[in-house]
All heavy atoms as an XYZ file, in Angstrom:
557
protein
N      -7.398    -56.308    -70.405
C      -6.918    -56.059    -71.744
C      -5.394    -55.983    -71.686
O      -4.839    -55.182    -70.944
C      -7.506    -54.745    -72.259
C      -6.886    -54.304    -73.554
S      -7.407    -52.658    -74.083
C      -9.051    -52.995    -74.572
N      -4.719    -56.805    -72.462
C      -3.250    -56.748    -72.453
C      -2.754    -55.468    -73.115
O      -3.413    -54.901    -73.978
C      -2.859    -57.985    -73.264
C      -4.050    -58.319    -74.082
C      -5.241    -57.827    -73.331
N      -1.577    -54.997    -72.699
C      -1.024    -53.796    -73.324
C      -0.701    -54.058    -74.785
O      -0.375    -55.185    -75.171
C       0.244    -53.515    -72.522
C       0.491    -54.714    -71.698
C      -0.741    -55.531    -71.668
N      -0.805    -53.015    -75.615
C      -0.493    -53.146    -77.036
C       0.858    -52.504    -77.304
O       1.058    -51.324    -77.040
C      -1.578    -52.481    -77.878
C      -2.904    -53.194    -77.753
C      -3.920    -52.635    -78.689
C      -5.210    -53.409    -78.491
N      -6.208    -53.084    -79.465
N       1.786    -53.312    -77.824
C       3.115    -52.835    -78.152
C       3.728    -53.744    -79.209
O       3.378    -54.923    -79.294
C       4.028    -52.779    -76.906
O       5.321    -52.334    -77.306
C       4.145    -54.125    -76.232
N       4.628    -53.184    -80.001
C       5.383    -53.987    -80.965
C       6.648    -54.552    -80.330
O       7.312    -55.392    -80.916
C       5.752    -53.152    -82.191
C       4.536    -52.768    -82.992
O       3.556    -53.492    -83.039
N       4.586    -51.617    -83.630
N       6.988    -54.077    -79.161
C       8.204    -54.509    -78.477
C       7.998    -55.864    -77.821
O       6.909    -56.201    -77.370
C       8.604    -53.490    -77.413
O       9.724    -53.947    -76.686
N       9.077    -56.611    -77.731
C       9.048    -57.881    -77.013
C       9.633    -57.722    -75.608
O       9.793    -58.700    -74.892
C       9.855    -58.957    -77.768
O      11.197    -58.489    -77.941
C       9.222    -59.266    -79.114
N       9.950    -56.480    -75.229
C      10.514    -56.213    -73.913
C       9.525    -56.526    -72.803
O       8.312    -56.414    -72.970
N      10.061    -56.906    -71.665
C       9.235    -57.208    -70.501
C       8.604    -55.925    -69.969
O       9.265    -54.901    -69.866
C      10.099    -57.856    -69.398
O      10.684    -59.042    -69.924
C       9.270    -58.191    -68.174
N       7.334    -55.997    -69.628
C       6.625    -54.847    -69.069
C       6.555    -55.010    -67.559
O       6.154    -56.064    -67.055
C       5.206    -54.728    -69.651
C       5.279    -54.579    -71.173
C       4.467    -53.549    -69.022
C       3.931    -54.600    -71.863
N       6.972    -53.977    -66.844
C       6.874    -53.974    -65.385
C       6.027    -52.790    -64.950
O       6.006    -51.748    -65.608
C       8.260    -53.897    -64.712
O       8.942    -52.738    -65.189
C       9.085    -55.132    -65.004
N       5.340    -52.971    -63.842
C       4.476    -51.938    -63.291
C       4.931    -51.642    -61.869
O       5.237    -52.551    -61.111
C       3.021    -52.416    -63.263
C       2.487    -52.798    -64.620
C       2.557    -54.114    -65.075
C       1.921    -51.845    -65.456
C       2.078    -54.475    -66.319
C       1.436    -52.195    -66.709
C       1.517    -53.508    -67.135
O       1.032    -53.857    -68.367
N       4.942    -50.353    -61.504
C       5.344    -49.978    -60.153
C       4.409    -48.919    -59.587
O       3.820    -48.131    -60.320
C       6.790    -49.436    -60.108
O       6.905    -48.339    -61.017
C       7.803    -50.508    -60.485
N       4.319    -48.929    -58.272
C       3.561    -47.928    -57.526
C       4.563    -47.069    -56.776
O       5.484    -47.599    -56.138
C       2.618    -48.610    -56.532
O       2.078    -47.662    -55.632
N       4.369    -45.769    -56.825
C       5.253    -44.864    -56.113
C       5.036    -44.863    -54.609
O       5.874    -44.355    -53.860
N       3.937    -45.419    -54.148
C       3.651    -45.492    -52.721
C       2.799    -46.731    -52.459
O       1.585    -46.718    -52.664
C       2.931    -44.237    -52.227
C       2.753    -44.210    -50.731
O       2.723    -45.243    -50.072
N       2.613    -43.020    -50.175
N       3.434    -47.797    -52.003
C       2.710    -49.055    -51.802
C       1.813    -49.045    -50.566
O       1.101    -50.019    -50.320
C       3.693    -50.245    -51.723
O       4.649    -49.984    -50.696
C       4.404    -50.456    -53.056
N       1.825    -47.950    -49.801
C       0.846    -47.803    -48.728
C      -0.508    -47.375    -49.289
O      -1.538    -47.560    -48.650
C       1.312    -46.775    -47.698
C       2.506    -47.259    -46.922
O       2.565    -48.412    -46.521
N       3.481    -46.390    -46.721
N      -0.506    -46.779    -50.491
C      -1.744    -46.314    -51.124
C      -2.235    -47.302    -52.177
O      -3.422    -47.597    -52.254
C      -1.542    -44.918    -51.741
C      -1.235    -43.907    -50.621
C      -2.765    -44.476    -52.546
C      -0.861    -42.535    -51.116
N      -1.322    -47.808    -53.007
C      -1.708    -48.741    -54.073
C      -0.594    -49.737    -54.325
O       0.586    -49.386    -54.270
C      -2.016    -47.976    -55.356
N      -0.977    -50.979    -54.596
C      -0.006    -52.005    -54.960
C      -0.360    -52.566    -56.327
O      -1.515    -52.534    -56.747
C       0.019    -53.166    -53.944
O      -1.286    -53.754    -53.886
C       0.417    -52.688    -52.561
N       0.666    -53.060    -57.008
C       0.477    -53.696    -58.308
C       1.151    -55.061    -58.232
O       2.327    -55.158    -57.908
C       1.094    -52.862    -59.444
C       0.512    -51.439    -59.444
C       0.867    -53.547    -60.787
C       1.215    -50.490    -60.388
N       0.385    -56.107    -58.514
C       0.944    -57.456    -58.526
C       0.702    -58.089    -59.886
O      -0.280    -57.777    -60.561
C       0.328    -58.339    -57.429
O      -1.096    -58.337    -57.568
C       0.684    -57.844    -56.042
N       1.611    -58.948    -60.286
C       1.517    -59.619    -61.579
C       1.851    -61.090    -61.369
O       2.935    -61.421    -60.905
C       2.502    -58.988    -62.561
C       2.334    -59.495    -63.982
O       1.731    -60.566    -64.173
O       2.818    -58.825    -64.907
N       0.910    -61.961    -61.691
C       1.143    -63.391    -61.517
C       1.521    -64.068    -62.832
O       1.505    -65.294    -62.933
C      -0.071    -64.075    -60.880
C      -1.285    -64.077    -61.785
O      -1.232    -63.699    -62.948
N      -2.420    -64.504    -61.244
N       1.848    -63.275    -63.850
C       2.197    -63.827    -65.148
C       1.018    -63.926    -66.096
O       1.182    -63.967    -67.301
N      -0.167    -63.977    -65.541
C      -1.383    -64.041    -66.359
C      -2.209    -62.766    -66.224
O      -2.786    -62.287    -67.185
C      -2.223    -65.245    -65.946
C      -3.429    -65.464    -66.821
C      -4.200    -66.725    -66.432
O      -3.632    -67.620    -65.795
O      -5.394    -66.777    -66.768
N      -2.250    -62.207    -65.005
C      -3.037    -61.007    -64.740
C      -2.202    -60.006    -63.945
O      -1.409    -60.392    -63.096
C      -4.289    -61.333    -63.919
C      -5.239    -62.230    -64.623
N      -5.230    -63.587    -64.429
C      -6.210    -61.979    -65.514
C      -6.182    -64.135    -65.175
N      -6.782    -63.183    -65.850
N      -2.425    -58.743    -64.222
C      -1.839    -57.679    -63.421
C      -2.975    -57.058    -62.626
O      -4.006    -56.695    -63.183
C      -1.167    -56.615    -64.308
O      -0.155    -57.265    -65.095
C      -0.534    -55.521    -63.482
N      -2.784    -56.949    -61.302
C      -3.847    -56.465    -60.422
C      -3.393    -55.185    -59.727
O      -2.330    -55.153    -59.103
C      -4.209    -57.533    -59.363
C      -5.262    -57.002    -58.400
C      -4.681    -58.809    -60.036
N      -4.209    -54.153    -59.835
C      -3.988    -52.890    -59.146
C      -4.948    -52.846    -57.968
O      -6.156    -52.993    -58.138
C      -4.254    -51.719    -60.086
C      -4.265    -50.323    -59.495
C      -2.914    -49.977    -58.876
C      -4.631    -49.305    -60.569
N      -4.406    -52.682    -56.759
C      -5.245    -52.660    -55.557
C      -5.011    -51.349    -54.820
O      -3.871    -51.004    -54.494
C      -4.901    -53.829    -54.640
C      -5.757    -53.871    -53.399
C      -5.434    -55.078    -52.519
O      -4.413    -55.723    -52.659
N      -6.332    -55.363    -51.608
N      -6.101    -50.625    -54.557
C      -6.027    -49.387    -53.790
C      -6.264    -49.708    -52.320
O      -7.226    -50.379    -51.976
C      -7.056    -48.376    -54.302
C      -6.777    -47.941    -55.711
C      -7.595    -48.342    -56.754
C      -5.681    -47.153    -56.003
C      -7.340    -47.951    -58.057
C      -5.412    -46.754    -57.302
C      -6.243    -47.160    -58.334
N      -5.375    -49.221    -51.452
C      -5.416    -49.576    -50.039
C      -5.938    -48.464    -49.141
O      -6.502    -48.738    -48.086
C      -4.014    -49.985    -49.575
C      -3.371    -51.092    -50.411
C      -1.922    -51.275    -50.020
C      -4.152    -52.377    -50.270
N      -5.714    -47.221    -49.533
C      -6.184    -46.088    -48.735
C      -6.185    -44.836    -49.601
O      -5.655    -44.838    -50.707
C      -5.313    -45.883    -47.502
C      -3.887    -45.479    -47.799
C      -3.069    -45.305    -46.530
O      -3.445    -45.753    -45.454
N      -1.943    -44.642    -46.646
N      -6.790    -43.773    -49.072
C      -6.828    -42.526    -49.827
C      -5.451    -41.866    -49.827
O      -4.612    -42.120    -48.973
C      -7.881    -41.582    -49.246
O      -7.592    -41.301    -47.895
N      -5.237    -41.029    -50.835
C      -3.970    -40.322    -50.987
C      -3.639    -40.188    -52.459
O      -4.428    -40.523    -53.333
N      -2.450    -39.678    -52.747
C      -1.995    -39.492    -54.117
C      -0.835    -40.448    -54.386
O       0.082    -40.560    -53.577
C      -1.557    -38.037    -54.355
O      -2.687    -37.182    -54.121
C      -1.069    -37.824    -55.775
N      -0.893    -41.122    -55.527
C       0.128    -42.108    -55.876
C       0.457    -41.990    -57.365
O      -0.403    -41.690    -58.176
C      -0.337    -43.542    -55.525
C      -1.564    -43.940    -56.303
C       0.782    -44.545    -55.713
N       1.720    -42.212    -57.692
C       2.149    -42.271    -59.086
C       2.315    -43.731    -59.483
O       3.011    -44.488    -58.810
C       3.480    -41.516    -59.287
O       3.292    -40.154    -58.912
C       3.941    -41.585    -60.736
N       1.648    -44.112    -60.570
C       1.747    -45.462    -61.112
C       2.562    -45.400    -62.398
O       2.408    -44.462    -63.182
C       0.362    -46.033    -61.403
C      -0.599    -46.024    -60.219
C      -1.982    -46.473    -60.659
C      -0.080    -46.888    -59.096
N       3.432    -46.381    -62.602
C       4.351    -46.342    -63.740
C       4.410    -47.698    -64.431
O       4.444    -48.738    -63.772
C       5.741    -45.959    -63.251
C       6.797    -45.828    -64.313
C       8.111    -45.387    -63.676
C       9.227    -45.253    -64.671
N      10.488    -44.860    -64.015
N       4.416    -47.682    -65.768
C       4.610    -48.882    -66.580
C       5.872    -48.677    -67.403
O       6.068    -47.610    -67.999
C       3.425    -49.118    -67.505
N       6.737    -49.688    -67.422
C       7.997    -49.603    -68.158
C       8.142    -50.831    -69.054
O       7.928    -51.960    -68.601
C       9.198    -49.551    -67.191
O       9.050    -48.418    -66.341
C      10.514    -49.449    -67.940
N       8.490    -50.599    -70.316
C       8.814    -51.679    -71.240
C      10.332    -51.712    -71.367
O      10.957    -50.698    -71.701
C       8.164    -51.482    -72.625
C       6.647    -51.381    -72.497
C       8.550    -52.625    -73.563
C       5.938    -51.077    -73.798
N      10.925    -52.858    -71.090
C      12.378    -52.996    -71.087
C      12.973    -52.833    -72.489
O      12.328    -53.129    -73.497
C      12.767    -54.353    -70.515
N      14.223    -52.403    -72.524
C      14.987    -52.255    -73.758
C      15.190    -53.621    -74.411
O      15.387    -54.631    -73.734
C      16.345    -51.629    -73.425
C      17.273    -51.495    -74.585
C      18.611    -50.943    -74.122
C      19.596    -50.943    -75.270
N      20.916    -50.481    -74.871
N      15.122    -53.636    -75.732
C      15.452    -54.849    -76.502
C      16.520    -54.471    -77.515
O      16.951    -53.315    -77.572
C      14.215    -55.401    -77.244
O      13.833    -54.476    -78.260
C      13.052    -55.658    -76.302
N      16.910    -55.409    -78.350
C      17.903    -55.110    -79.387
C      17.347    -54.159    -80.444
O      18.105    -53.530    -81.182
C      18.384    -56.402    -80.052
O      17.294    -57.069    -80.659
N      16.032    -54.012    -80.497
C      15.382    -53.174    -81.506
C      14.770    -51.898    -80.904
O      14.756    -50.853    -81.543
C      14.272    -53.977    -82.231
C      13.552    -53.138    -83.259
C      14.855    -55.232    -82.863
N      14.277    -51.973    -79.681
C      13.553    -50.867    -79.073
C      14.272    -50.345    -77.828
O      14.868    -51.110    -77.077
C      12.138    -51.309    -78.662
C      11.284    -51.698    -79.820
N      11.138    -53.017    -80.219
C      10.539    -50.969    -80.679
C      10.329    -53.072    -81.261
N       9.955    -51.842    -81.567
N      14.149    -49.040    -77.605
C      14.654    -48.423    -76.384
C      13.675    -48.683    -75.245
O      12.503    -48.958    -75.480
C      14.781    -46.902    -76.561
C      15.800    -46.475    -77.567
C      15.828    -44.957    -77.655
C      16.835    -44.493    -78.680
N      16.876    -43.032    -78.762
N      14.187    -48.574    -74.000
C      13.290    -48.646    -72.848
C      12.367    -47.434    -72.884
O      12.788    -46.325    -73.214
C      14.085    -48.633    -71.543
C      13.191    -48.660    -70.313
C      13.985    -48.679    -69.024
O      14.528    -49.741    -68.695
O      14.053    -47.625    -68.372
N      11.121    -47.643    -72.548
C      10.158    -46.546    -72.506
C       9.259    -46.722    -71.290
O       8.940    -47.847    -70.901
C       9.330    -46.465    -73.813
C       8.456    -47.683    -73.990
C       8.520    -45.193    -73.885
N       8.902    -45.596    -70.670
C       8.033    -45.610    -69.496
C       6.930    -44.582    -69.666
O       7.081    -43.594    -70.383
C       8.827    -45.258    -68.232
O       9.796    -46.219    -67.966
N       5.844    -44.842    -68.989
C       4.750    -43.886    -68.905
C       4.242    -43.932    -67.471
O       4.260    -44.972    -66.824
C       3.619    -44.206    -69.913
C       2.590    -43.090    -69.931
C       2.996    -45.552    -69.611
C       1.619    -43.179    -71.091
N       3.845    -42.775    -66.967
C       3.339    -42.741    -65.600
C       2.119    -41.842    -65.512
O       1.883    -41.002    -66.377
C       4.422    -42.274    -64.628
O       4.842    -40.973    -64.955
N       1.357    -42.062    -64.466
C       0.205    -41.203    -64.192
C       0.068    -41.043    -62.687
O       0.429    -41.933    -61.919
C      -1.075    -41.755    -64.810
S      -1.650    -43.283    -64.077
N      -0.443    -39.904    -62.299
C      -0.679    -39.635    -60.885
C      -2.173    -39.729    -60.624
O      -2.972    -39.140    -61.347
C      -0.166    -38.240    -60.525
C      -0.271    -37.927    -59.049
C       0.328    -36.576    -58.715
O       1.538    -36.527    -58.469
O      -0.430    -35.588    -58.720
N      -2.527    -40.475    -59.598
C      -3.933    -40.685    -59.246
C      -4.147    -40.241    -57.806
O      -3.354    -40.572    -56.925
C      -4.327    -42.170    -59.387
C      -4.195    -42.608    -60.836
C      -5.732    -42.422    -58.864
C      -4.471    -44.077    -61.051
N      -5.213    -39.476    -57.588
C      -5.596    -39.083    -56.237
C      -6.860    -39.826    -55.859
O      -7.861    -39.774    -56.569
C      -5.822    -37.564    -56.138
O      -4.603    -36.904    -56.477
C      -6.254    -37.160    -54.740
N      -6.790    -40.530    -54.737
C      -7.928    -41.301    -54.229
C      -8.502    -40.582    -53.027
O      -7.776    -40.229    -52.104
C      -7.471    -42.695    -53.803
C      -6.787    -43.517    -54.887
C      -6.056    -44.693    -54.272
C      -7.803    -43.975    -55.892
N      -9.803    -40.356    -53.050
C     -10.489    -39.705    -51.947
C     -11.380    -40.709    -51.239
O     -12.032    -41.531    -51.877
C     -11.334    -38.535    -52.451
C     -10.472    -37.469    -53.069
O      -9.507    -37.014    -52.478
N     -10.809    -37.070    -54.287
N     -11.414    -40.619    -49.930
C     -12.260    -41.513    -49.143
C     -13.725    -41.148    -49.366
O     -14.095    -39.980    -49.375
C     -11.924    -41.388    -47.660
C     -12.742    -42.297    -46.783
C     -12.374    -42.130    -45.324
C     -13.256    -43.010    -44.476
N     -13.019    -42.824    -43.055
N     -14.545    -42.172    -49.526
C     -15.981    -41.990    -49.675
C     -16.650    -42.894    -48.650
O     -16.379    -44.089    -48.597
C     -16.466    -42.370    -51.096
C     -17.972    -42.275    -51.189
C     -15.798    -41.491    -52.132
N     -17.496    -42.300    -47.819
C     -18.250    -43.104    -46.852
C     -19.475    -43.673    -47.550
O     -20.237    -42.952    -48.185
C     -18.675    -42.244    -45.661
C     -17.485    -41.820    -44.824
O     -16.546    -42.630    -44.650
O     -17.457    -40.672    -44.354
N     -19.643    -44.974    -47.440
C     -20.758    -45.667    -48.098
C     -21.642    -46.268    -47.029
O     -21.184    -46.927    -46.100
C     -20.231    -46.776    -49.039
C     -21.376    -47.526    -49.662
C     -19.310    -46.191    -50.097
N     -22.935    -46.038    -47.173
C     -23.921    -46.609    -46.260
C     -24.640    -47.731    -46.987
O     -25.151    -47.513    -48.099
C     -24.944    -45.539    -45.820
O     -24.235    -44.460    -45.222
C     -25.945    -46.110    -44.850
N     -24.677    -48.944    -46.418
C     -25.390    -50.039    -47.086
C     -26.823    -49.631    -47.396
O     -27.506    -48.999    -46.597
C     -25.354    -51.153    -46.042
C     -24.145    -50.853    -45.210
C     -24.082    -49.338    -45.147
N     -27.237    -49.949    -48.618
C     -28.591    -49.640    -49.041
C     -28.701    -48.349    -49.817
O     -29.692    -48.109    -50.491
N     -27.684    -47.470    -49.732
C     -27.704    -46.245    -50.517
C     -27.495    -46.576    -51.993
O     -26.820    -47.528    -52.336
C     -26.608    -45.273    -50.076
C     -26.927    -44.582    -48.744
O     -28.071    -44.745    -48.256
O     -26.038    -43.912    -48.201
N     -28.083    -45.759    -52.851
C     -27.904    -45.923    -54.304
C     -26.909    -44.893    -54.782
O     -27.034    -43.698    -54.478
C     -29.234    -45.744    -55.037
C     -30.185    -46.871    -54.737
O     -29.784    -48.030    -54.684
N     -31.456    -46.548    -54.532
N     -25.906    -45.334    -55.527
C     -24.895    -44.446    -56.081
C     -24.910    -44.587    -57.597
O     -25.042    -45.680    -58.116
C     -23.516    -44.805    -55.527
C     -23.438    -44.589    -54.027
C     -23.723    -45.620    -53.141
C     -23.139    -43.335    -53.526
C     -23.674    -45.413    -51.767
C     -23.094    -43.124    -52.147
C     -23.365    -44.167    -51.275
O     -23.320    -43.958    -49.926
N     -24.760    -43.442    -58.279
C     -24.801    -43.510    -59.766
C     -23.653    -44.302    -60.332
O     -22.640    -44.477    -59.768
C     -24.708    -42.054    -60.189
C     -24.370    -41.263    -58.985
C     -24.556    -42.131    -57.780
């Protein structure tokens, strides 16, 4: 789902710790990939335009390791 905004500013995404999570954008899709457990801050920024100020939003996510056994059922 593309972000909803009235701004025409470029949207960039960053990870506060690329050892835990990376964000890549190929121009068509933005992909968030989790690499290991830990806590990471993810941030989205819309660039300033002649009409709108730059604005950012961030969230902190904690990833916990879960051991999965093939054949187990998980809800």
